[in-house]
C-alpha positions as CSV (number, residue, x, y, z in Angstrom):
1,M,-17.9,-0.6,39.6
2,K,-15.4,-3.1,38.2
3,K,-11.6,-2.3,38.1
4,D,-9.6,-3.5,35.3
5,L,-6.6,-6.0,36.4
6,L,-3.9,-3.8,34.6
7,R,-4.8,-1.0,36.8
8,K,-4.1,-3.0,39.8
9,I,-0.5,-3.5,38.9
10,D,2.1,-1.2,40.5
11,V,4.5,-1.3,37.3
12,I,7.5,0.4,39.1
13,R,7.2,-2.0,42.0
14,T,6.7,-4.9,39.7
15,I,9.5,-4.0,37.2
16,K,11.9,-3.5,40.5
17,F,11.0,-6.9,41.8
18,A,11.5,-8.4,38.3
19,F,14.7,-6.8,37.8
20,I,15.8,-8.1,41.3
21,A,14.7,-11.7,40.4
22,A,16.7,-11.5,36.9
23,V,19.9,-10.5,38.6
24,A,19.3,-13.0,41.4
25,F,19.0,-15.5,38.6
26,I,21.8,-14.1,36.5
27,I,24.7,-14.5,39.1
28,P,24.9,-18.2,39.5
29,V,24.5,-18.2,35.9
30,F,27.7,-16.3,35.5
31,F,29.7,-18.9,37.4
32,F,28.1,-21.7,35.1
33,V,29.0,-19.9,31.8
34,K,32.5,-19.1,33.2
35,D,33.1,-22.8,34.0
36,S,31.1,-24.2,31.0
37,L,30.9,-27.5,32.6
38,Y,27.8,-29.6,32.4
39,R,28.5,-30.9,35.9
40,E,28.1,-27.4,37.1
41,S,24.4,-27.2,35.9
42,W,23.0,-27.2,39.3
43,L,24.0,-23.4,39.2
44,L,21.3,-22.9,36.8
45,Y,18.7,-24.3,39.2
46,L,20.2,-22.4,42.0
47,G,19.4,-19.2,40.1
48,S,15.8,-20.3,39.4
49,F,15.4,-21.1,43.2
50,L,16.7,-17.6,43.7
51,F,14.2,-16.3,41.2
52,L,11.5,-18.1,42.9
53,I,12.3,-16.5,46.3
54,I,12.1,-13.1,44.9
55,I,8.9,-13.7,43.0
56,W,7.6,-15.1,46.5
57,I,8.5,-12.2,48.3
58,H,7.0,-9.8,45.8
59,T,3.5,-11.8,45.9
60,L,3.8,-11.6,49.8
61,S,4.5,-8.1,49.9
62,E,1.8,-7.1,47.3
63,N,-0.7,-9.0,49.4
64,K,0.4,-7.3,52.7
65,R,0.0,-4.0,50.9
66,R,-3.5,-4.7,49.7
67,G,-4.7,-5.7,53.3
68,E,-4.4,-9.5,52.8
69,N,-8.0,-9.6,51.3
70,E,-7.4,-8.8,47.6
71,S,-9.0,-11.2,45.3
72,T,-7.3,-14.4,44.4
73,V,-7.4,-13.8,40.7
74,T,-6.0,-10.4,41.1
75,M,-3.0,-11.9,43.1
76,V,-2.5,-14.4,40.6
77,F,-2.4,-11.9,37.9
78,I,0.2,-9.6,39.7
79,S,2.5,-12.6,40.4
80,H,2.4,-13.5,36.7
81,A,3.1,-10.0,35.5
82,A,6.1,-9.9,37.9
83,T,7.2,-13.6,36.7
84,I,6.8,-12.8,33.0
85,T,8.5,-9.5,33.1
86,G,11.5,-11.2,35.2
87,I,11.7,-14.0,32.5
88,V,12.2,-11.1,29.9
89,L,14.7,-9.4,31.8
90,A,16.4,-12.5,32.8
91,A,16.7,-13.8,29.2
92,L,18.0,-10.4,28.0
93,L,20.8,-10.4,30.8
94,S,21.7,-13.9,29.8
95,F,22.0,-13.1,26.1
96,I,24.3,-10.0,27.3
97,L,26.1,-12.5,29.7
98,L,26.8,-15.0,26.9
99,S,27.7,-12.3,24.4
100,L,30.4,-10.9,26.8
101,M,31.8,-14.1,28.2
102,V,31.7,-16.3,25.1
103,P,34.0,-15.1,22.5
104,G,32.6,-15.5,19.0
105,Y,29.1,-16.1,20.4
106,L,27.7,-13.6,17.8
107,A,30.0,-14.5,14.9
108,S,29.3,-16.8,12.1
109,G,31.9,-19.3,13.0
110,P,32.4,-21.5,16.2
111,P,32.8,-19.8,19.4
112,D,35.8,-20.2,21.5
113,R,34.0,-21.4,24.6
114,L,32.1,-25.0,24.5
115,M,30.3,-26.4,27.4
116,T,32.0,-29.9,28.1
117,G,31.1,-32.9,29.8
118,E,27.5,-32.9,28.6
119,P,25.8,-36.2,27.8
120,A,25.3,-37.5,24.4
121,N,21.6,-36.7,24.2
122,I,21.8,-33.1,24.9
123,I,20.5,-30.5,22.7
124,K,23.3,-29.4,20.7
125,D,23.9,-25.8,19.4
126,K,26.8,-23.5,18.5
127,T,28.1,-23.6,21.9
128,G,27.9,-27.4,22.7
129,G,24.4,-26.9,24.6
130,L,25.7,-24.1,26.8
131,S,23.2,-21.2,25.6
132,F,20.5,-23.6,25.3
133,E,20.8,-24.8,29.1
134,V,20.9,-21.1,30.0
135,F,18.0,-19.9,28.1
136,F,15.9,-23.1,29.0
137,A,16.5,-22.3,32.7
138,A,16.0,-18.5,32.1
139,T,12.6,-19.1,30.4
140,V,11.0,-22.4,30.9
141,I,12.2,-23.3,34.6
142,N,11.7,-19.5,35.6
143,F,8.2,-19.6,34.3
144,A,7.4,-22.8,36.2
145,V,8.7,-21.8,39.5
146,G,7.3,-18.1,39.4
147,S,4.0,-19.7,38.2
148,F,3.9,-22.2,41.1
149,S,4.7,-19.5,43.6
150,G,2.1,-17.1,42.3
151,I,-0.6,-19.5,42.4
152,I,0.1,-21.3,45.5
153,L,0.7,-18.0,47.4
154,A,-2.5,-16.4,46.0
155,F,-4.6,-19.0,47.8
156,Y,-2.1,-19.5,51.0
157,S,-1.8,-15.7,51.9
158,K,-5.4,-14.7,51.6
159,R,-6.8,-13.9,55.1
160,N,-10.5,-14.3,54.1
161,Q,-11.1,-16.9,51.3
162,T,-14.8,-16.7,51.6
163,N,-15.4,-13.2,50.0
164,D,-14.1,-14.0,46.5
165,R,-16.7,-14.0,43.7
166,K,-18.0,-17.3,42.6
167,D,-16.9,-17.0,39.1
168,P,-13.2,-16.5,38.9
169,S,-13.2,-14.9,35.7
170,P,-12.4,-11.2,36.2
171,M,-14.0,-10.0,33.0
172,H,-16.8,-12.5,32.8
173,N,-19.4,-9.8,32.3
174,Y,-17.5,-7.4,29.8
175,G,-19.5,-7.1,26.6
176,V,-22.6,-8.9,28.1
177,K,-25.8,-6.7,27.9
C-alpha cells in the first residue's frame, strides 16, 4: 500500500515552523528597511540565514519524529513544503512591512523613503531598489537556502540509507497497469 506524499505532511506543524522562519527572516529586514541604506543589505542575508536555521530545525525534528528512517524523498518533500510555505509568509510579511514603513509605498507617486548608497547597476524601482532587495531575499535567497538544507539534511540525517527504494520517484507506478 502506497501512501500519498501529501498525507505525510503534518500541516499544522509545517505552518508553525514556516511562520517562525518567516518571522525570523523579517526581524533583520525591519532594521534594513528602517535605515534604507544599501550598505546594510547584509541584514537581508542574516534574515535568510535565520530562515535556514528554522527550516534546518524543522527537517531534523520531522526526521526524529519519524524514527530517523523515513524515505529520503519524503523528507525532501516535507522540507520543501515548509520552505515554500515560509517563503509565501515571508513575502507577505515583507509586503506588510514595506507598506507600513515606507510612506507612499502603495500610492501612485514616489514614496517618501528610498534606498540610498546603492550602486549604479542595481535594479531600480519606485523605492530605489529597496523593495526589490527585500523581495529578492524573501523569495530567491530563502528558496535557495531552504532547498539546500532540505536536500542535504534529508540524506545526512537518515540513519539507514540502504532501505530506500531504488526508484526515487514516489509516484512512479501510479497509472501503470
